[in-house]
Residue frames as qw, qx, qy, qz and C-alpha x, y, z in Angstrom:
[[0.000, 0.889, 0.457, 0.000, 0.00, 0.00, 0.00],
 [0.408, 0.500, -0.035, 0.763, 1.42, 3.40, -0.95],
 [0.383, -0.546, -0.443, 0.599, 2.12, 5.89, 1.81],
 [0.160, 0.921, 0.279, 0.217, 0.77, 9.42, 1.50],
 [0.494, 0.355, -0.203, 0.767, 3.23, 12.31, 1.56],
 [0.135, -0.323, 0.281, -0.894, 1.09, 14.30, 4.00],
 [0.418, -0.431, -0.800, 0.023, -1.08, 13.29, 6.91],
 [0.259, -0.730, -0.088, -0.627, -3.30, 15.65, 8.87],
 [0.806, -0.571, -0.158, -0.008, -2.75, 13.70, 12.07],
 [0.785, -0.180, -0.014, 0.593, 1.02, 14.22, 11.78],
 [0.284, 0.690, 0.106, 0.657, 0.94, 17.89, 10.77],
 [0.272, 0.047, -0.449, 0.850, 1.86, 20.71, 13.12],
 [0.153, -0.711, -0.686, -0.010, -1.83, 21.79, 13.23],
 [0.200, -0.069, -0.072, 0.975, -1.14, 25.51, 12.82],
 [0.026, 0.709, 0.704, -0.038, -4.33, 27.39, 13.64],
 [0.014, -0.976, -0.141, 0.163, -3.12, 31.01, 13.75],
 [0.653, 0.211, 0.062, 0.725, -0.46, 33.11, 12.06],
 [0.182, -0.923, -0.172, 0.294, 0.49, 36.50, 13.53],
 [0.622, 0.443, 0.117, 0.635, 2.40, 38.81, 11.17],
 [0.324, -0.859, -0.108, 0.380, 4.33, 41.74, 12.66],
 [0.603, 0.500, 0.122, 0.610, 6.13, 44.45, 10.70],
 [0.289, -0.911, -0.085, 0.282, 8.08, 47.54, 11.70],
 [0.547, 0.741, -0.142, 0.363, 10.72, 49.91, 10.34],
 [0.740, -0.505, -0.049, 0.442, 14.00, 49.66, 12.22],
 [0.310, 0.904, -0.064, 0.287, 15.95, 52.93, 11.97],
 [0.721, -0.010, -0.290, 0.629, 19.62, 53.25, 12.89],
 [0.262, -0.953, -0.148, 0.036, 20.05, 55.97, 15.51],
 [0.256, -0.782, 0.487, 0.294, 23.85, 55.77, 15.25],
 [0.515, 0.535, -0.611, -0.275, 26.12, 54.25, 12.59],
 [0.867, -0.202, 0.418, -0.182, 26.28, 50.44, 12.55],
 [0.171, 0.519, -0.792, -0.272, 28.82, 47.94, 11.25],
 [0.892, 0.090, 0.344, -0.280, 26.97, 44.90, 9.92],
 [0.024, -0.645, 0.686, 0.335, 30.03, 43.15, 8.56],
 [0.880, 0.288, -0.250, -0.282, 30.53, 40.32, 6.12],
 [0.871, -0.402, 0.267, 0.095, 33.46, 38.85, 8.04],
 [0.805, 0.300, 0.167, 0.484, 35.99, 39.51, 5.26],
 [0.224, -0.708, 0.126, 0.658, 38.51, 42.18, 4.31],
 [0.667, 0.637, 0.302, 0.243, 39.13, 43.83, 0.97],
 [0.571, 0.228, 0.035, 0.788, 41.48, 46.33, -0.65],
 [0.074, -0.709, -0.170, -0.680, 39.37, 49.30, 0.45],
 [0.444, -0.623, 0.292, -0.574, 38.82, 48.69, 4.16],
 [0.044, 0.278, -0.920, 0.272, 39.74, 46.24, 6.91],
 [0.215, 0.287, 0.856, -0.373, 36.09, 45.63, 7.88],
 [0.213, -0.067, -0.485, -0.845, 33.64, 45.91, 4.94],
 [0.541, 0.070, 0.387, -0.743, 29.85, 45.72, 5.15],
 [0.328, 0.204, 0.918, 0.089, 27.43, 42.94, 4.27],
 [0.361, 0.340, -0.155, -0.855, 25.36, 43.82, 1.19],
 [0.811, 0.331, 0.340, -0.342, 22.68, 42.22, -0.93],
 [0.502, -0.227, 0.686, 0.475, 24.53, 39.90, -3.36],
 [0.510, 0.627, 0.575, 0.131, 22.01, 40.71, -6.13],
 [0.297, 0.922, 0.098, 0.227, 23.13, 44.33, -6.56],
 [0.723, 0.101, -0.244, 0.638, 26.27, 44.52, -4.41],
 [0.137, 0.365, -0.161, 0.907, 25.30, 47.76, -2.64],
 [0.551, -0.555, -0.200, -0.591, 22.02, 47.48, -0.67],
 [0.189, -0.433, 0.722, -0.506, 22.49, 46.95, 3.09],
 [0.722, -0.136, -0.634, -0.243, 21.58, 43.45, 4.26],
 [0.354, -0.390, 0.627, -0.573, 20.49, 42.63, 7.80],
 [0.414, 0.032, -0.885, -0.210, 20.05, 38.87, 7.93],
 [0.724, -0.446, -0.242, -0.466, 17.15, 37.16, 9.68],
 [0.811, -0.140, -0.465, 0.326, 19.69, 35.11, 11.64],
 [0.304, 0.197, -0.327, 0.873, 21.24, 38.29, 13.07],
 [0.416, -0.411, -0.051, -0.810, 17.83, 39.72, 13.96],
 [0.844, -0.332, -0.362, -0.214, 16.71, 36.49, 15.63],
 [0.699, -0.001, -0.472, 0.538, 19.99, 36.17, 17.53],
 [0.059, 0.294, -0.254, 0.920, 19.71, 39.70, 18.91],
 [0.617, -0.387, -0.141, -0.671, 16.09, 39.14, 19.94],
 [0.861, -0.211, -0.461, 0.033, 16.86, 35.80, 21.57],
 [0.520, 0.091, -0.456, 0.716, 19.77, 37.22, 23.56],
 [0.180, -0.342, 0.135, -0.912, 17.70, 40.21, 24.72],
 [0.746, -0.357, -0.255, -0.501, 14.78, 38.01, 25.79],
 [0.803, -0.116, -0.509, 0.289, 17.09, 35.66, 27.71],
 [0.316, 0.147, -0.391, 0.852, 18.72, 38.55, 29.56],
 [0.395, -0.372, -0.029, -0.839, 15.36, 40.14, 30.29],
 [0.831, -0.313, -0.333, -0.317, 13.99, 36.91, 31.75],
 [0.891, -0.235, -0.283, 0.266, 17.05, 35.60, 33.62],
 [0.364, -0.878, 0.164, 0.265, 19.44, 38.55, 34.01],
 [0.376, 0.805, -0.451, -0.087, 22.78, 39.38, 32.40],
 [0.220, 0.512, -0.828, 0.062, 25.20, 36.50, 31.70],
 [0.587, -0.077, 0.700, -0.399, 22.66, 33.91, 32.90],
 [0.052, 0.081, -0.897, -0.432, 21.77, 30.80, 30.91],
 [0.649, -0.024, -0.127, -0.749, 18.33, 29.75, 29.70],
 [0.409, -0.050, 0.889, -0.200, 16.44, 26.55, 30.49],
 [0.068, 0.224, 0.875, 0.424, 14.10, 24.44, 28.40],
 [0.040, -0.719, -0.685, 0.112, 11.15, 26.28, 29.90],
 [0.188, -0.442, -0.010, 0.877, 12.52, 29.76, 29.18],
 [0.454, 0.745, 0.270, -0.408, 10.53, 32.17, 27.02],
 [0.171, 0.706, -0.517, -0.453, 13.46, 32.51, 24.60],
 [0.188, -0.136, 0.956, 0.177, 13.51, 28.73, 24.05],
 [0.425, 0.512, 0.695, -0.274, 9.75, 28.65, 23.57],
 [0.388, 0.827, 0.076, -0.400, 9.93, 31.40, 20.94],
 [0.291, 0.769, -0.509, -0.255, 13.25, 30.66, 19.21],
 [0.885, 0.207, -0.409, -0.083, 13.59, 26.90, 19.54],
 [0.908, -0.364, -0.128, 0.163, 15.75, 24.46, 21.47],
 [0.343, -0.848, 0.356, 0.192, 19.07, 25.22, 23.12],
 [0.454, 0.655, -0.595, -0.105, 22.33, 24.51, 21.32],
 [0.133, 0.318, -0.926, 0.154, 23.16, 20.83, 21.59],
 [0.526, 0.097, 0.641, -0.551, 19.65, 19.85, 22.66],
 [0.031, 0.032, -0.869, -0.493, 18.71, 17.13, 20.18],
 [0.015, -0.521, -0.852, 0.046, 15.14, 17.04, 21.49],
 [0.023, 0.474, 0.187, -0.860, 14.61, 20.78, 21.25],
 [0.469, 0.663, 0.584, -0.006, 11.81, 21.99, 18.99],
 [0.395, 0.317, 0.305, 0.807, 12.15, 24.30, 16.04],
 [0.008, -0.248, -0.236, 0.940, 11.33, 27.97, 16.36],
 [0.266, 0.655, 0.707, -0.029, 7.69, 28.97, 15.73],
 [0.064, 0.879, 0.050, -0.471, 8.89, 32.46, 14.71],
 [0.694, 0.427, 0.317, 0.484, 9.84, 33.15, 11.10],
 [0.205, -0.809, 0.059, 0.547, 12.26, 36.09, 10.78],
 [0.688, 0.668, 0.197, 0.204, 12.86, 37.53, 7.32],
 [0.556, -0.040, 0.095, 0.825, 16.03, 39.14, 6.01],
 [0.071, 0.910, 0.284, -0.295, 15.80, 42.94, 5.81],
 [0.572, 0.347, 0.235, 0.705, 17.15, 45.09, 2.98],
 [0.255, -0.538, -0.254, 0.762, 18.08, 48.64, 3.95],
 [0.269, 0.783, 0.399, 0.394, 16.73, 51.90, 2.55],
 [0.093, -0.973, 0.018, -0.213, 17.83, 55.53, 2.83],
 [0.852, -0.381, 0.071, 0.351, 21.40, 54.38, 3.37],
 [0.344, 0.866, -0.316, 0.180, 24.86, 55.86, 3.10],
 [0.894, -0.096, -0.238, 0.367, 28.34, 54.68, 4.08],
 [0.076, -0.931, 0.290, -0.210, 30.84, 56.39, 6.35],
 [0.761, 0.229, -0.488, 0.360, 34.33, 55.38, 7.37],
 [0.516, -0.821, 0.169, -0.176, 35.74, 55.32, 10.89],
 [0.468, 0.505, -0.655, 0.311, 39.29, 54.72, 12.07],
 [0.823, -0.552, -0.045, -0.131, 40.05, 52.52, 15.04],
 [0.414, 0.574, -0.589, 0.389, 43.20, 52.08, 17.07],
 [0.808, -0.472, -0.332, 0.118, 44.34, 50.20, 20.16],
 [0.027, -0.875, 0.315, -0.367, 46.21, 52.29, 22.71],
 [0.646, 0.101, -0.623, 0.430, 49.17, 51.07, 24.72],
 [0.529, -0.779, -0.333, -0.051, 48.25, 51.47, 28.40],
 [0.669, -0.432, -0.061, 0.601, 51.83, 52.35, 29.42],
 [0.354, -0.029, 0.251, 0.901, 52.77, 54.84, 26.73],
 [0.269, 0.673, 0.457, -0.515, 49.17, 56.04, 26.08],
 [0.244, 0.531, -0.454, -0.673, 49.98, 56.06, 22.38],
 [0.862, 0.282, -0.133, -0.401, 48.82, 53.86, 19.51],
 [0.750, -0.286, 0.586, 0.110, 50.09, 50.30, 19.65],
 [0.015, 0.451, -0.694, -0.562, 52.21, 49.13, 16.73],
 [0.211, -0.023, -0.857, -0.469, 50.19, 47.60, 13.88],
 [0.024, 0.406, 0.832, -0.376, 46.97, 48.18, 15.81],
 [0.285, 0.396, 0.019, -0.873, 45.28, 50.74, 13.55],
 [0.230, 0.289, 0.883, 0.289, 42.33, 49.67, 11.40],
 [0.314, 0.127, -0.062, -0.939, 39.38, 51.17, 9.60],
 [0.213, 0.322, 0.920, -0.068, 35.81, 50.01, 9.18],
 [0.182, -0.257, -0.466, -0.827, 32.76, 50.83, 7.14],
 [0.125, 0.319, 0.724, -0.599, 29.49, 51.82, 8.78],
 [0.007, 0.617, 0.651, 0.443, 25.93, 52.28, 7.60],
 [0.032, 0.272, -0.167, 0.947, 24.99, 55.85, 8.45],
 [0.149, 0.342, 0.679, -0.632, 22.36, 56.82, 11.02],
 [0.488, 0.413, 0.007, -0.769, 18.95, 57.01, 9.40],
 [0.293, 0.174, -0.866, -0.366, 19.39, 53.80, 7.43],
 [0.685, -0.046, 0.293, -0.665, 16.05, 51.97, 7.60],
 [0.115, 0.121, -0.974, -0.151, 15.46, 48.20, 7.63],
 [0.700, -0.146, -0.124, -0.688, 11.86, 46.96, 7.15],
 [0.137, -0.210, 0.932, -0.262, 11.42, 44.09, 9.62],
 [0.742, -0.053, -0.293, -0.600, 8.91, 41.27, 9.18],
 [0.146, -0.200, 0.919, -0.306, 8.06, 38.42, 11.57],
 [0.703, -0.120, -0.406, -0.572, 5.50, 35.64, 11.37],
 [0.293, -0.279, 0.793, -0.456, 4.51, 33.72, 14.50],
 [0.575, -0.053, -0.720, -0.385, 3.04, 30.25, 13.97],
 [0.445, -0.248, 0.580, -0.635, 0.62, 29.13, 16.68],
 [0.332, 0.002, -0.918, -0.214, -0.32, 25.47, 16.87],
 [0.634, -0.454, -0.434, -0.451, -3.41, 23.84, 18.30],
 [0.786, -0.378, -0.423, 0.245, -1.48, 22.67, 21.36],
 [0.405, 0.278, -0.245, 0.836, 0.39, 25.91, 22.06],
 [0.236, -0.691, -0.474, 0.492, -0.21, 28.28, 24.95],
 [0.343, 0.739, 0.313, 0.489, -1.22, 31.31, 22.88],
 [0.274, -0.958, -0.029, -0.084, -0.82, 33.85, 25.69],
 [0.697, -0.541, 0.287, 0.373, 2.67, 32.65, 26.60],
 [0.650, 0.254, 0.410, 0.587, 3.85, 32.73, 22.99],
 [0.163, 0.847, 0.252, 0.439, 2.50, 36.22, 22.38],
 [0.473, -0.876, 0.054, 0.081, 3.98, 37.43, 25.66],
 [0.730, -0.281, 0.343, 0.521, 7.40, 36.13, 24.61],
 [0.490, 0.511, 0.391, 0.588, 7.11, 37.81, 21.20],
 [0.074, -0.942, -0.166, -0.282, 6.04, 41.18, 22.61],
 [0.610, -0.743, 0.149, 0.233, 8.79, 41.08, 25.25],
 [0.714, -0.030, 0.368, 0.595, 11.46, 40.31, 22.64],
 [0.341, 0.665, 0.356, 0.561, 10.30, 43.08, 20.29],
 [0.312, -0.938, -0.137, 0.059, 10.44, 45.57, 23.17],
 [0.680, -0.373, 0.215, 0.594, 14.22, 45.43, 22.78],
 [0.409, 0.354, 0.411, 0.734, 13.84, 47.39, 19.54],
 [0.116, -0.825, -0.326, -0.448, 11.78, 50.13, 21.21],
 [0.551, -0.832, -0.049, 0.032, 13.47, 50.61, 24.60],
 [0.193, 0.848, -0.482, 0.106, 17.07, 50.68, 23.37],
 [0.763, -0.424, 0.480, -0.085, 17.85, 47.27, 24.87],
 [0.855, 0.204, 0.386, 0.280, 19.06, 45.85, 21.55],
 [0.105, 0.820, -0.364, -0.428, 22.03, 47.19, 19.61],
 [0.919, 0.337, 0.204, 0.020, 23.30, 45.60, 16.41],
 [0.644, 0.696, -0.213, 0.237, 26.62, 44.89, 14.75],
 [0.721, 0.073, -0.350, 0.593, 30.23, 45.23, 15.78],
 [0.261, 0.061, -0.347, 0.899, 31.27, 47.40, 18.76],
 [0.316, -0.610, -0.532, -0.494, 27.64, 47.71, 19.74],
 [0.560, -0.694, -0.367, 0.263, 28.58, 48.52, 23.35],
 [0.438, -0.291, 0.064, 0.848, 30.72, 51.42, 22.17],
 [0.191, 0.544, 0.084, -0.813, 27.98, 53.55, 20.65],
 [0.216, 0.179, -0.697, -0.660, 27.54, 51.81, 17.31],
 [0.276, -0.173, -0.903, -0.282, 24.34, 50.12, 16.20],
 [0.195, 0.280, 0.602, -0.721, 21.73, 51.89, 18.33],
 [0.120, -0.239, -0.750, -0.605, 18.33, 51.21, 16.77],
 [0.307, 0.230, 0.527, -0.758, 14.67, 52.02, 17.25],
 [0.086, -0.369, -0.799, -0.467, 11.31, 50.84, 15.97],
 [0.189, -0.048, 0.255, -0.947, 8.75, 53.54, 16.76],
 [0.704, 0.128, 0.179, -0.675, 5.60, 51.75, 15.54],
 [0.245, -0.080, 0.957, 0.135, 4.47, 48.25, 14.65],
 [0.639, 0.138, -0.265, -0.709, 1.89, 46.86, 12.22],
 [0.248, -0.112, 0.940, -0.207, 0.22, 43.63, 13.34],
 [0.692, 0.100, -0.272, -0.661, -2.26, 41.34, 11.58],
 [0.429, -0.163, 0.857, -0.234, -3.63, 38.01, 12.82],
 [0.561, 0.148, -0.599, -0.552, -4.82, 35.28, 10.47],
 [0.642, -0.120, 0.625, -0.428, -7.26, 32.76, 12.03],
 [0.226, 0.290, -0.821, -0.437, -6.66, 29.71, 9.86],
 [0.203, 0.223, 0.926, -0.226, -9.66, 27.88, 11.31],
 [0.436, 0.669, 0.363, -0.480, -11.99, 30.12, 9.26],
 [0.683, 0.393, 0.478, 0.388, -12.13, 29.87, 5.48],
 [0.221, 0.956, 0.119, 0.154, -12.18, 33.65, 4.91],
 [0.326, -0.865, 0.368, 0.103, -9.05, 34.27, 6.98],
 [0.748, -0.153, 0.567, 0.308, -7.30, 31.22, 5.51],
 [0.594, 0.623, 0.380, 0.340, -7.97, 32.45, 1.96],
 [0.008, -0.997, 0.068, -0.046, -6.81, 35.94, 2.97],
 [0.518, -0.655, 0.500, 0.231, -3.49, 34.52, 4.15],
 [0.737, 0.143, 0.570, 0.334, -3.08, 32.32, 1.05],
 [0.456, 0.765, 0.325, 0.316, -3.73, 35.23, -1.29],
 [0.109, 0.891, -0.096, 0.431, -2.10, 38.13, 0.57],
 [0.795, -0.587, -0.054, 0.144, -0.11, 36.63, 3.43],
 [0.734, -0.064, 0.104, 0.668, 3.23, 37.57, 1.87],
 [0.221, 0.726, 0.213, 0.615, 2.29, 41.18, 1.12],
 [0.233, 0.116, -0.411, 0.874, 3.40, 44.15, 3.28],
 [0.168, -0.645, -0.710, 0.227, 0.89, 45.35, 5.89],
 [0.181, 0.161, 0.095, 0.966, 0.69, 48.84, 4.41],
 [0.367, -0.502, -0.398, -0.675, -3.06, 49.14, 5.07],
 [0.632, -0.482, -0.568, 0.214, -2.78, 48.15, 8.75],
 [0.186, -0.919, 0.028, -0.345, -2.93, 51.01, 11.28],
 [0.500, 0.345, -0.595, 0.526, 0.43, 51.33, 13.10],
 [0.663, -0.703, -0.197, -0.166, 0.53, 50.92, 16.88],
 [0.157, 0.650, -0.583, 0.462, 2.96, 51.65, 19.69],
 [0.598, -0.356, 0.527, -0.488, 1.30, 49.31, 22.21],
 [0.370, 0.245, -0.877, -0.187, 2.43, 45.75, 21.55],
 [0.116, 0.075, 0.890, -0.434, 0.59, 44.36, 24.57],
 [0.504, 0.398, 0.340, -0.687, -2.79, 45.73, 23.55],
 [0.546, 0.470, -0.437, -0.538, -2.35, 44.78, 19.89],
 [0.383, 0.205, -0.899, -0.053, -1.40, 41.20, 20.75],
 [0.713, -0.424, -0.285, -0.480, -4.03, 40.89, 23.46],
 [0.697, -0.118, -0.578, 0.407, -1.78, 40.23, 26.45],
 [0.423, -0.875, -0.229, -0.060, -1.80, 41.78, 29.93],
 [0.410, -0.835, 0.328, 0.162, 1.91, 41.92, 30.73],
 [0.570, 0.641, -0.513, 0.032, 5.41, 41.31, 29.41],
 [0.848, -0.072, -0.421, 0.313, 8.01, 38.86, 30.70],
 [0.496, -0.854, -0.034, 0.154, 9.37, 40.14, 34.03],
 [0.460, 0.767, -0.305, 0.328, 12.57, 42.15, 33.63],
 [0.848, -0.483, -0.057, 0.210, 15.35, 40.58, 35.75],
 [0.620, 0.471, -0.123, 0.615, 18.21, 42.71, 34.41],
 [0.471, -0.812, -0.132, 0.319, 20.27, 44.73, 36.87],
 [0.585, 0.420, 0.077, 0.690, 22.35, 47.67, 35.70],
 [0.299, -0.695, -0.192, 0.625, 23.80, 50.92, 36.99],
 [0.439, 0.635, 0.383, 0.507, 23.23, 53.83, 34.60],
 [0.256, -0.541, -0.104, 0.795, 24.56, 57.39, 34.52],
 [0.331, 0.720, 0.441, 0.421, 22.90, 60.10, 32.45],
 [0.350, -0.719, -0.111, 0.590, 24.68, 63.42, 32.69],
 [0.462, 0.862, 0.077, 0.192, 25.30, 66.53, 30.57],
 [0.676, -0.367, 0.090, 0.633, 28.98, 67.50, 30.25],
 [0.291, 0.956, 0.015, -0.030, 30.47, 70.78, 29.06],
 [0.787, 0.316, -0.119, 0.517, 33.94, 71.41, 27.65],
 [0.403, -0.867, 0.043, 0.289, 36.56, 73.23, 29.71],
 [0.252, -0.554, 0.567, 0.555, 38.79, 73.73, 26.69],
 [0.522, 0.440, -0.471, -0.559, 39.11, 72.49, 23.11],
 [0.768, -0.024, 0.627, -0.129, 38.15, 68.99, 21.96],
 [0.446, 0.541, -0.547, -0.457, 39.48, 67.12, 18.93],
 [0.753, 0.000, 0.657, -0.043, 38.42, 63.63, 17.96],
 [0.003, 0.455, -0.597, -0.661, 40.14, 63.10, 14.65],
 [0.819, 0.428, 0.217, -0.314, 38.25, 62.10, 11.54],
 [0.835, 0.080, 0.396, 0.374, 39.92, 60.19, 8.74],
 [0.415, 0.242, 0.296, 0.826, 40.28, 63.36, 6.66],
 [0.085, 0.214, 0.135, -0.964, 39.06, 66.93, 6.32],
 [0.495, 0.507, 0.550, -0.441, 35.50, 67.69, 5.31],
 [0.664, 0.726, 0.176, 0.023, 36.58, 68.83, 1.80],
 [0.740, 0.339, -0.020, 0.581, 39.62, 69.97, -0.17],
 [0.082, 0.738, -0.091, 0.664, 39.56, 73.40, 1.49],
 [0.692, -0.690, -0.026, -0.212, 39.39, 72.18, 5.09],
 [0.228, -0.736, 0.629, -0.104, 42.32, 71.52, 7.45],
 [0.451, 0.301, -0.837, -0.069, 44.27, 68.27, 7.22],
 [0.230, -0.175, -0.888, 0.356, 42.92, 67.26, 10.62],
 [0.396, -0.328, -0.144, -0.845, 39.25, 67.88, 11.40],
 [0.416, -0.107, 0.694, -0.578, 36.87, 66.89, 14.17],
 [0.056, 0.148, 0.969, 0.189, 34.76, 63.77, 13.60],
 [0.495, 0.140, 0.039, -0.856, 31.31, 64.41, 12.11],
 [0.128, 0.139, 0.977, 0.099, 28.50, 61.92, 11.53],
 [0.349, -0.262, -0.456, -0.776, 25.11, 62.03, 9.84],
 [0.294, 0.042, 0.691, -0.659, 22.17, 62.07, 12.24],
 [0.295, 0.393, 0.871, -0.007, 18.71, 60.57, 11.73],
 [0.280, 0.811, 0.292, -0.422, 17.47, 63.96, 10.45],
 [0.726, 0.587, 0.192, 0.304, 20.03, 63.85, 7.65],
 [0.039, 0.959, -0.219, 0.176, 22.25, 66.60, 9.08],
 [0.772, 0.161, -0.401, 0.466, 25.97, 66.10, 9.71],
 [0.384, -0.876, 0.088, -0.277, 27.02, 67.14, 13.20],
 [0.245, 0.536, -0.717, 0.371, 30.20, 66.92, 15.30],
 [0.857, -0.349, -0.296, -0.236, 30.04, 63.99, 17.70],
 [0.298, -0.576, 0.712, -0.270, 31.54, 62.54, 20.84],
 [0.717, 0.158, -0.627, -0.262, 32.05, 58.94, 19.77],
 [0.863, -0.445, 0.065, -0.231, 31.44, 56.07, 22.14],
 [0.907, 0.138, -0.184, 0.352, 34.76, 54.44, 21.22],
 [0.305, 0.567, -0.295, 0.706, 36.72, 57.56, 22.19],
 [0.498, -0.616, 0.181, -0.583, 34.82, 57.98, 25.45],
 [0.958, -0.276, -0.009, -0.078, 35.21, 54.35, 26.51],
 [0.778, 0.316, -0.253, 0.480, 38.91, 54.35, 25.58],
 [0.057, 0.618, -0.315, 0.718, 39.56, 57.40, 27.74],
 [0.699, -0.512, 0.154, -0.475, 37.55, 55.98, 30.65],
 [0.981, -0.050, -0.153, 0.110, 39.32, 52.61, 30.44],
 [0.580, 0.421, -0.326, 0.617, 42.76, 54.25, 30.49],
 [0.210, -0.602, 0.285, -0.715, 41.77, 56.46, 33.42],
 [0.862, -0.385, 0.028, -0.329, 40.24, 53.57, 35.36],
 [0.915, 0.102, -0.252, 0.299, 43.36, 51.46, 34.85],
 [0.308, 0.530, -0.351, 0.708, 45.56, 54.30, 36.10],
 [0.500, -0.551, 0.230, -0.627, 43.45, 54.68, 39.25],
 [0.966, -0.204, -0.071, -0.141, 43.35, 50.93, 39.88],
 [0.775, 0.276, -0.329, 0.464, 47.12, 50.61, 39.50],
 [0.029, 0.590, -0.342, 0.731, 47.59, 53.48, 41.94],
 [0.658, -0.455, 0.219, -0.559, 45.34, 51.94, 44.59],
 [0.938, -0.168, 0.292, -0.078, 46.50, 48.34, 44.16],
 [0.188, 0.737, -0.627, -0.168, 50.00, 47.09, 43.39],
 [0.575, -0.200, 0.788, -0.093, 49.29, 43.34, 43.51],
 [0.036, 0.159, -0.784, -0.599, 48.69, 42.98, 39.74],
 [0.220, 0.460, 0.846, -0.158, 44.92, 42.68, 40.19],
 [0.185, 0.567, 0.068, -0.800, 44.19, 46.04, 38.57],
 [0.220, 0.268, -0.655, -0.671, 44.33, 44.83, 34.97],
 [0.083, -0.231, -0.967, -0.063, 42.03, 41.89, 35.75],
 [0.109, 0.576, 0.569, -0.577, 39.47, 44.24, 37.29],
 [0.231, 0.543, -0.194, -0.784, 39.54, 46.58, 34.28],
 [0.166, 0.120, -0.857, -0.472, 39.33, 43.66, 31.83],
 [0.029, 0.374, 0.908, -0.188, 36.29, 42.34, 33.69],
 [0.185, 0.665, 0.359, -0.628, 34.51, 45.69, 33.32],
 [0.303, 0.694, -0.236, -0.609, 35.63, 46.82, 29.86],
 [0.925, 0.366, 0.033, -0.100, 36.34, 43.47, 28.20],
 [0.685, -0.400, 0.457, 0.403, 39.54, 41.60, 27.38],
 [0.274, 0.689, -0.437, -0.509, 41.63, 42.60, 24.39],
 [0.952, 0.250, 0.109, -0.142, 41.36, 39.96, 21.69],
 [0.171, 0.696, -0.694, -0.072, 44.59, 38.01, 21.32],
 [0.749, 0.126, -0.641, -0.107, 45.68, 34.42, 21.00],
 [0.452, 0.015, -0.781, 0.430, 45.43, 32.22, 24.06],
 [0.104, 0.139, 0.515, -0.840, 42.90, 34.42, 25.86],
 [0.030, 0.532, 0.827, 0.179, 39.17, 33.75, 25.78],
 [0.033, -0.214, -0.037, -0.976, 37.38, 37.06, 25.08],
 [0.064, -0.581, -0.785, 0.207, 34.21, 38.17, 26.79],
 [0.078, 0.748, 0.366, 0.547, 31.87, 41.05, 26.17],
 [0.140, 0.250, -0.336, 0.897, 32.29, 44.33, 28.00],
 [0.175, -0.579, -0.730, 0.318, 30.03, 45.00, 30.98],
 [0.055, -0.588, -0.111, 0.799, 30.36, 48.69, 30.22],
 [0.377, 0.523, 0.596, 0.479, 28.45, 50.32, 27.39],
 [0.044, -0.548, -0.122, 0.827, 28.21, 53.93, 26.32],
 [0.490, 0.704, 0.514, 0.030, 26.49, 55.86, 23.57],
 [0.402, 0.123, 0.283, 0.862, 27.49, 58.17, 20.78],
 [0.025, 0.826, 0.468, -0.312, 26.14, 61.71, 21.00],
 [0.393, 0.686, 0.161, 0.591, 26.30, 64.88, 18.89],
 [0.386, -0.246, -0.301, 0.837, 28.10, 67.81, 20.49],
 [0.048, 0.857, 0.509, 0.059, 25.58, 70.61, 21.06],
 [0.033, -0.994, 0.000, 0.102, 26.32, 74.26, 20.36],
 [0.776, -0.217, 0.291, 0.515, 29.66, 73.26, 18.80],
 [0.270, 0.908, -0.199, -0.251, 31.98, 75.66, 16.98],
 [0.878, -0.075, 0.392, 0.264, 34.17, 73.60, 14.67],
 [0.598, 0.749, 0.068, 0.278, 35.76, 76.16, 12.35],
 [0.346, -0.875, 0.321, 0.109, 38.70, 77.00, 14.62],
 [0.855, 0.424, -0.179, 0.239, 42.04, 76.38, 12.86]]
């Protein structure tokens, strides 16, 4: 007897599909790299292979950022998830878990719009001499602030699923794109890759009704342009609360003023008529170029100062270990790197006068 290729009793019994869309806008430049180097720059960007120029934000990168944010929100920083965690329920089984289920959330790749490229220089400073280390200068490409990535998610809900729990996990994960909890790309704890989604468009397809099923079959892959945007994920998804936030952090928000001149060097002058060395400028989300205080410069200065203070207070060689634990370990052979506990943001300098020569 021939065996059928499909059996209703063995299907996943998907009864509902929830489609969520939103425009992710870079608030600061972001390096979404391709992992290679070329003749132009040490760290080039990942682009759409069809045209070789459009920014590409892969679904795997989006899902990874959401999963990490949801795990930290539920369990706290640097804590591991369990099989019953919301991030496992939404994004599938843990690594190495052969019995783990696949993710019920489909995450599409996103192609950028309104984009431009800027270059930044990077350098590693020698803690003793406070000058650039030998052969430690590099440059990288960044997508400019204002670059927009249209995001699209589709949540599959089965007959046996806890609908409220799944929707709660989805809403909690997406909150990372609205509250600043998620940053993307390289050096994301040094001011790069700050993102925001201001509004969401949500549509639910009830596949148990013929009208909704036909609607999804005919138009399920089309953008939700006719759906009214919302800022309230909980209300739109019909849930009462998000996953409890277990993160613990110490934050400082403070305005600083200059007591003298400031120069953070850009790669070159603004044009052929400008000085050889000019202050670093970056495009903002409104399209204007403004002088900035970069997160990499700020964190580098704070790390050097913190190390100097720690060495002064303690002479038992524990100072460097303390600073590495806070700011991260420099990547080199034989040492396992870990992410920095410290993060800062990139900000434009207000009321700046930059034409002094």
